[in-house]
C-alpha positions as CSV (number, residue, x, y, z in Angstrom):
1,X,-0.3,-0.4,0.1
2,X,1.5,3.5,-0.7
3,X,-0.8,6.5,0.8
4,X,1.0,8.8,-1.3
5,X,-0.9,7.7,-4.5
6,X,-3.2,9.6,-3.1
7,X,-1.6,13.0,-3.7
8,X,-3.0,12.4,-7.9
9,X,-6.7,12.9,-6.7
10,X,-8.8,16.0,-5.0
11,X,-8.6,15.9,-0.9
12,X,-12.8,17.1,-1.2
13,X,-15.2,16.4,-3.8
14,X,-18.2,19.5,-3.6
15,X,-16.5,19.9,0.9
16,X,-17.3,16.0,0.2
17,X,-14.1,14.6,2.5
18,X,-11.8,11.8,0.0
19,X,-10.6,9.7,3.2
20,X,-7.9,7.4,2.8
21,X,-9.1,3.8,3.2
22,X,-6.7,1.4,4.1
23,X,-8.2,-1.8,5.7
24,X,-9.7,-2.3,1.9
25,X,-6.7,-1.2,0.6
26,X,-4.6,-3.9,2.6
27,X,-7.2,-6.4,2.0
28,X,-7.0,-6.6,-2.3
29,X,-3.6,-6.4,-1.7
30,X,-3.2,-9.3,0.7
31,X,-5.9,-10.8,-2.3
32,X,-2.6,-11.7,-4.4
33,X,-4.1,-11.6,-6.8
34,X,-3.2,-8.5,-8.3
35,X,0.9,-8.6,-7.5
36,X,2.2,-9.1,-11.0
37,X,0.9,-6.0,-12.2
38,X,0.5,-4.4,-9.8
39,X,3.3,-2.8,-7.2
40,X,1.4,-0.2,-4.7
41,X,-2.1,0.7,-4.3
42,X,-4.1,2.8,-2.9
43,X,-7.6,3.5,-2.6
44,X,-10.3,6.2,-1.0
45,X,-14.0,7.3,-0.9
46,X,-16.4,9.4,-0.9
47,X,-19.3,9.3,1.0
48,X,-22.4,13.1,0.9
49,X,-23.6,13.2,4.2
50,X,-27.5,12.2,2.6
51,X,-25.9,8.6,1.1
52,X,-27.1,10.9,-2.3
53,X,-23.1,10.5,-4.2
54,X,-20.2,8.4,-3.2
55,X,-17.5,7.1,-4.6
56,X,-14.8,4.9,-3.7
57,X,-11.8,5.6,-6.3
58,X,-8.9,2.8,-6.9
59,X,-5.4,3.9,-6.8
60,X,-3.3,1.3,-9.1
61,X,0.8,1.8,-9.5
62,X,1.5,-0.7,-12.2
63,X,4.1,-2.4,-12.6
64,X,7.3,-1.5,-14.8
65,X,6.5,-2.9,-18.5
66,X,3.4,-4.5,-17.9
67,X,0.8,-1.5,-19.0
68,X,-0.5,-1.9,-22.5
69,X,-4.2,-1.2,-24.1
70,X,-4.8,-4.8,-24.2
71,X,-3.7,-4.9,-20.0
72,X,-5.6,-2.3,-19.5
73,X,-9.0,-3.5,-21.6
74,X,-8.7,-6.4,-19.2
75,X,-8.0,-4.2,-16.2
76,X,-12.1,-2.6,-16.6
77,X,-13.6,-5.1,-17.7
78,X,-12.8,-6.7,-15.1
79,X,-13.7,-4.2,-12.6
80,X,-16.7,-3.3,-14.4
81,X,-17.7,-7.5,-13.5
82,X,-16.6,-7.2,-10.3
83,X,-18.4,-3.5,-9.3
84,X,-21.6,-3.9,-11.7
85,X,-21.7,-8.1,-10.7
86,X,-23.1,-6.7,-7.4
87,X,-25.7,-3.9,-9.6
88,X,-27.6,-5.8,-11.6
89,X,-24.5,-6.1,-14.3
90,X,-23.0,-4.2,-17.4
91,X,-25.2,-2.6,-19.3
92,X,-22.6,-0.4,-21.3
93,X,-19.5,1.5,-22.0
94,X,-18.7,4.1,-23.4
95,X,-15.2,7.2,-23.5
96,X,-15.4,10.7,-22.9
97,X,-12.5,14.1,-22.5
98,X,-12.9,15.3,-19.0
99,X,-11.2,17.6,-18.4
100,X,-8.5,17.1,-21.0
101,X,-8.1,13.6,-19.2
102,X,-9.1,10.4,-21.5
103,X,-11.9,8.4,-19.4
104,X,-13.1,5.0,-19.4
105,X,-16.8,4.6,-18.7
106,X,-18.9,2.1,-17.8
107,X,-22.1,1.5,-16.9
108,X,-24.0,-1.2,-14.6
109,X,-27.3,-1.4,-15.0
110,X,-28.6,-0.9,-11.2
111,X,-27.3,3.1,-12.3
112,X,-24.1,2.6,-10.2
113,X,-21.0,4.0,-12.7
114,X,-17.1,3.6,-13.0
115,X,-14.7,5.0,-14.5
116,X,-11.1,4.7,-15.8
117,X,-8.0,6.9,-16.2
118,X,-4.8,5.4,-16.7
119,X,-1.4,8.1,-15.5
120,X,1.4,7.1,-17.7
121,X,3.8,9.5,-15.7
122,X,2.9,8.1,-12.5
123,X,2.6,4.6,-14.6
124,X,-0.6,4.1,-12.3
125,X,-4.1,3.7,-13.5
126,X,-6.9,5.6,-11.6
127,X,-10.4,3.8,-11.1
128,X,-13.4,4.0,-9.2
129,X,-16.9,3.0,-8.6
130,X,-20.0,5.9,-7.7
131,X,-23.8,6.7,-8.3
132,X,-26.0,9.6,-7.3
133,X,-26.5,12.6,-8.7
134,X,-23.9,14.3,-8.4
135,X,-21.2,12.3,-9.7
136,X,-18.8,12.3,-8.2
137,X,-17.0,10.4,-10.7
138,X,-16.5,13.1,-13.3
139,X,-15.3,15.3,-10.9
140,X,-12.9,13.1,-9.4
141,X,-11.4,13.1,-13.2
142,X,-11.3,16.9,-12.5
143,X,-9.9,17.1,-10.1
């Protein structure tokens, strides 16, 4: 785990703190399935107090020589499937440029969205899931 990866993210979304979640990061890191690909991991989450909006962000530093378009596609598909399994399955995929960052967006049948951005200068992938009218995922990408 490397909490410095969270420096890639805004500190808050519309005044809602984006807080580190070291417990979940440790759980995922201890799983071992990402070890061949990821050298460090950090997770943060923001929940609007009335629960109308939320985002959970995973920042992963990819090991040298691992990243490729095919790898990134597999990463997104695996992440989206895991997230959307709880929300009725993957319903669709799209791409958009948000604040100059090429962003891959997944949609779950239950209304949850996923977002993925590659940050080449940091050898990192930022992946997140979120829901709500405030579109916290898009605001993380903007920030």
